[in-house]
C-alpha positions as CSV (number, residue, x, y, z in Angstrom):
1,M,0.0,0.0,0.0
2,Q,1.4,3.4,-1.0
3,F,-0.1,6.7,0.2
4,F,0.0,9.9,-1.9
5,R,-2.5,12.0,0.1
6,S,-3.7,12.1,3.7
7,I,-6.8,10.0,4.3
8,N,-9.9,11.2,6.2
9,H,-11.8,8.7,8.3
10,V,-13.6,6.4,5.9
11,D,-17.3,6.0,6.6
12,A,-18.3,4.3,3.3
13,M,-16.8,2.9,0.2
14,T,-17.8,2.8,-3.4
15,F,-16.5,0.3,-5.9
16,D,-15.9,0.1,-9.6
17,L,-16.5,-3.5,-10.8
18,D,-14.9,-4.3,-14.1
19,D,-11.1,-4.8,-13.8
20,T,-11.3,-3.9,-10.2
21,L,-13.0,-7.0,-8.8
22,Y,-12.3,-9.2,-11.8
23,D,-10.4,-9.2,-15.1
24,N,-13.1,-8.1,-17.5
25,E,-11.4,-8.4,-20.9
26,P,-11.4,-12.2,-21.3
27,I,-15.0,-12.3,-20.0
28,I,-16.1,-9.8,-22.7
29,R,-14.2,-11.7,-25.4
30,Q,-15.9,-14.9,-24.5
31,A,-19.3,-13.2,-24.4
32,E,-18.6,-11.7,-27.9
33,Q,-17.7,-15.2,-29.2
34,A,-20.9,-16.6,-27.7
35,L,-23.0,-13.9,-29.4
36,Q,-21.3,-14.3,-32.8
37,A,-21.9,-18.1,-32.6
38,H,-25.6,-17.4,-31.9
39,I,-25.8,-15.0,-34.8
40,A,-24.0,-17.4,-37.1
41,K,-26.6,-20.1,-36.2
42,H,-29.7,-17.9,-36.4
43,H,-29.0,-14.8,-38.6
44,K,-27.0,-15.6,-41.7
45,N,-27.1,-12.1,-43.1
46,A,-25.9,-10.4,-39.9
47,A,-23.3,-13.1,-39.5
48,A,-21.7,-11.9,-42.8
49,L,-21.0,-8.5,-41.2
50,T,-17.3,-7.8,-40.6
51,P,-15.9,-6.4,-37.4
52,N,-15.5,-3.0,-39.2
53,D,-19.2,-3.2,-40.2
54,W,-20.2,-3.7,-36.5
55,Q,-17.9,-0.8,-35.5
56,H,-19.5,1.5,-38.1
57,L,-23.0,0.7,-36.8
58,K,-21.8,1.4,-33.2
59,R,-20.2,4.7,-34.1
60,A,-23.3,5.7,-36.2
61,A,-25.6,5.0,-33.2
62,I,-23.5,7.1,-30.8
63,A,-23.3,9.9,-33.3
64,K,-27.1,10.0,-33.4
65,D,-27.4,9.9,-29.6
66,R,-24.3,10.6,-27.6
67,R,-26.0,9.3,-24.5
68,L,-25.7,5.8,-25.9
69,A,-22.0,6.0,-25.1
70,S,-22.9,5.7,-21.5
71,D,-25.3,2.8,-21.9
72,M,-23.7,-0.4,-23.1
73,G,-26.9,-2.4,-22.9
74,Q,-29.0,0.1,-24.9
75,L,-26.2,0.7,-27.4
76,R,-25.9,-3.1,-28.0
77,R,-29.7,-3.3,-28.6
78,V,-29.6,-0.5,-31.1
79,V,-26.7,-2.0,-33.0
80,L,-28.2,-5.5,-33.0
81,T,-31.5,-4.1,-34.3
82,A,-29.7,-2.5,-37.2
83,A,-27.7,-5.6,-37.9
84,L,-30.6,-8.0,-37.8
85,S,-32.8,-5.8,-39.9
86,G,-30.2,-5.1,-42.5
87,T,-30.0,-1.4,-41.8
88,S,-26.9,0.4,-43.0
89,A,-24.8,2.6,-40.8
90,D,-26.1,5.8,-42.3
91,K,-29.7,4.8,-41.6
92,V,-29.3,3.5,-38.0
93,E,-32.4,4.3,-35.9
94,I,-32.3,4.9,-32.2
95,D,-35.8,3.7,-31.7
96,V,-35.6,0.0,-31.4
97,S,-39.3,-0.7,-31.4
98,K,-39.2,-2.8,-34.6
99,S,-41.5,-5.6,-35.5
100,D,-42.2,-8.3,-33.0
101,D,-39.9,-10.8,-34.9
102,I,-37.0,-8.4,-34.9
103,S,-37.5,-7.4,-31.2
104,E,-37.6,-11.0,-30.1
105,A,-34.5,-11.8,-32.1
106,V,-32.7,-8.8,-30.7
107,E,-33.6,-9.8,-27.2
108,A,-32.4,-13.3,-27.8
109,C,-29.1,-12.0,-29.0
110,F,-28.8,-9.6,-26.2
111,N,-29.6,-12.2,-23.6
112,C,-27.1,-14.6,-25.1
113,F,-24.4,-11.9,-24.7
114,Y,-25.6,-10.7,-21.3
115,D,-25.7,-14.3,-19.8
116,A,-22.2,-15.1,-21.1
117,R,-20.9,-11.7,-20.0
118,S,-21.9,-12.5,-16.4
119,N,-21.0,-16.2,-16.5
120,F,-18.0,-16.3,-14.2
121,D,-17.0,-16.8,-10.6
122,L,-15.4,-14.1,-8.5
123,A,-12.3,-15.1,-6.6
124,E,-12.9,-16.3,-3.1
125,D,-10.6,-13.7,-1.6
126,V,-12.6,-10.9,-3.3
127,H,-15.8,-12.3,-1.8
128,Q,-14.2,-12.4,1.6
129,T,-13.0,-8.8,1.4
130,L,-16.3,-7.5,0.3
131,K,-18.1,-9.5,3.0
132,T,-15.8,-8.2,5.7
133,L,-16.1,-4.6,4.5
134,S,-19.9,-4.8,4.1
135,E,-20.4,-6.0,7.6
136,R,-18.8,-2.8,8.9
137,L,-19.4,-0.1,6.2
138,P,-22.1,0.7,3.6
139,L,-20.9,-0.1,0.1
140,V,-22.2,1.1,-3.3
141,G,-21.2,-0.1,-6.7
142,I,-20.5,2.5,-9.4
143,T,-19.9,1.0,-12.9
144,N,-19.8,2.0,-16.5
145,G,-20.6,-1.6,-17.4
146,N,-23.6,-3.8,-17.1
147,V,-22.5,-7.0,-15.4
148,N,-25.3,-8.9,-13.7
149,A,-24.3,-8.4,-10.0
150,Q,-26.8,-11.0,-8.8
151,K,-25.6,-13.7,-11.2
152,I,-21.9,-13.2,-10.1
153,G,-23.0,-13.2,-6.4
154,I,-22.0,-9.7,-5.3
155,D,-25.3,-7.9,-5.0
156,G,-25.7,-8.7,-1.3
157,Y,-22.6,-6.8,-0.4
158,F,-23.9,-3.5,-1.8
159,E,-26.6,-1.0,-0.7
160,T,-27.1,-0.5,-4.4
161,I,-25.2,-0.7,-7.7
162,L,-25.3,2.3,-10.1
163,H,-24.9,1.5,-13.8
164,A,-24.1,4.2,-16.3
165,S,-27.0,4.7,-18.7
166,T,-28.6,7.3,-21.0
167,T,-29.8,9.1,-17.9
168,R,-26.6,8.4,-15.8
169,P,-23.5,9.7,-17.7
170,M,-20.5,7.3,-17.3
171,K,-17.5,8.0,-15.1
172,P,-15.5,10.2,-14.9
173,A,-18.7,12.4,-15.0
174,R,-19.6,13.0,-11.4
175,D,-23.3,12.2,-11.7
176,M,-23.0,8.7,-10.3
177,F,-20.6,9.8,-7.6
178,D,-23.1,12.4,-6.5
179,E,-26.0,9.9,-6.6
180,A,-24.0,7.4,-4.5
181,A,-23.2,10.1,-1.8
182,T,-26.9,11.0,-1.7
183,C,-27.8,7.3,-1.4
184,L,-25.3,6.8,1.4
185,R,-26.1,10.1,3.1
186,I,-22.4,10.5,3.8
187,A,-20.2,13.5,2.8
188,P,-17.9,12.7,-0.2
189,P,-14.7,13.5,1.8
190,H,-15.5,10.5,4.0
191,I,-16.2,8.1,1.1
192,L,-13.4,6.1,-0.4
193,H,-13.9,5.1,-4.1
194,V,-12.0,2.0,-5.2
195,G,-11.3,1.6,-8.9
196,D,-8.8,0.6,-11.6
197,N,-9.1,3.4,-14.1
198,I,-6.9,6.5,-13.3
199,I,-9.2,8.8,-15.3
200,K,-12.7,7.3,-14.8
201,D,-12.3,6.2,-11.2
202,V,-9.4,8.2,-9.6
203,K,-9.9,11.5,-11.3
204,G,-13.6,11.1,-11.4
205,A,-13.8,10.4,-7.7
206,I,-11.5,13.2,-6.7
207,N,-13.4,15.7,-8.9
208,A,-16.5,14.7,-7.0
209,G,-14.9,15.3,-3.7
210,Y,-14.3,11.7,-2.8
211,Q,-11.1,10.0,-1.7
212,A,-9.7,7.5,-4.2
213,A,-8.0,4.2,-3.9
214,W,-6.4,2.9,-7.0
215,Y,-6.5,-0.9,-7.6
216,A,-6.3,-2.8,-10.8
217,C,-6.6,-6.6,-10.8
218,N,-5.9,-7.0,-14.5
219,R,-2.4,-5.4,-15.0
220,P,0.7,-4.5,-13.1
221,M,0.2,-1.7,-10.6
222,K,2.7,0.8,-12.1
223,L,1.6,4.5,-12.2
224,A,4.3,5.1,-14.9
225,N,2.2,3.0,-17.3
226,E,-1.0,5.0,-16.6
227,P,-2.3,8.3,-18.0
228,V,-1.9,10.0,-14.7
229,S,-3.2,13.6,-14.3
230,V,-4.0,13.3,-10.6
231,L,-2.7,11.0,-8.0
232,P,-5.0,8.7,-5.9
233,H,-5.0,9.0,-2.2
234,V,-3.7,5.5,-2.0
235,A,-2.6,2.7,-4.3
236,L,-3.3,-0.8,-3.1
237,D,-1.1,-3.9,-3.5
238,N,-4.2,-6.1,-3.0
239,L,-7.9,-5.6,-2.4
240,N,-7.8,-7.0,1.2
241,E,-5.7,-4.0,2.3
242,L,-9.0,-2.0,2.3
243,T,-9.9,-3.8,5.6
244,Q,-7.2,-1.7,7.2
245,F,-9.5,1.3,6.9
246,L,-12.2,-0.2,9.0
């Protein structure tokens, strides 16, 4: 554990999820593979789309509604609707209320991805740390992603989990930090946010008046490798070190 700033008494903690509690990249890769296998089996025309085609649809959707950049679930539905209905990137529609057949097919594709995206087991030491913390402090999740917290077995540790959406701008915007502080009814200077991303988590938390603990489970903890514009209050060597703040 390395301190960069003095720490106030910690009365609550907020947590990023992806790449903080688990390595997210291989999980997403497997979920994408499951989705592509489903599409190849059921939607031959969409299966012919190249990775660049999918990216063009995604960029076109965000260009039409910037809020979709904060809502991974809704963005995926918009892109799937375009792909399954044969809509070109220049004609992508944000309204996904297509015919019943298309809507059902989109939901089947989405559920295929979402189920695979949340199909993993959290490390036992992470469960133990969250359990120990939650027995002494209120915890709130703050994530830009859309993992199913109930399916991976972490929902019981948190008072609530806030997911970025079209109405909740993603981190580093302070909206979810402010909402979490309101939910906790604790002043931000006494909340410690734990996250892996130096910009979205550390800078976002500090800009919202929080204290910030930097911890990444998916890469070496070397600040020299990170886009540092502001230092965290503390960098952790392992997640269990958070119990020292109890």
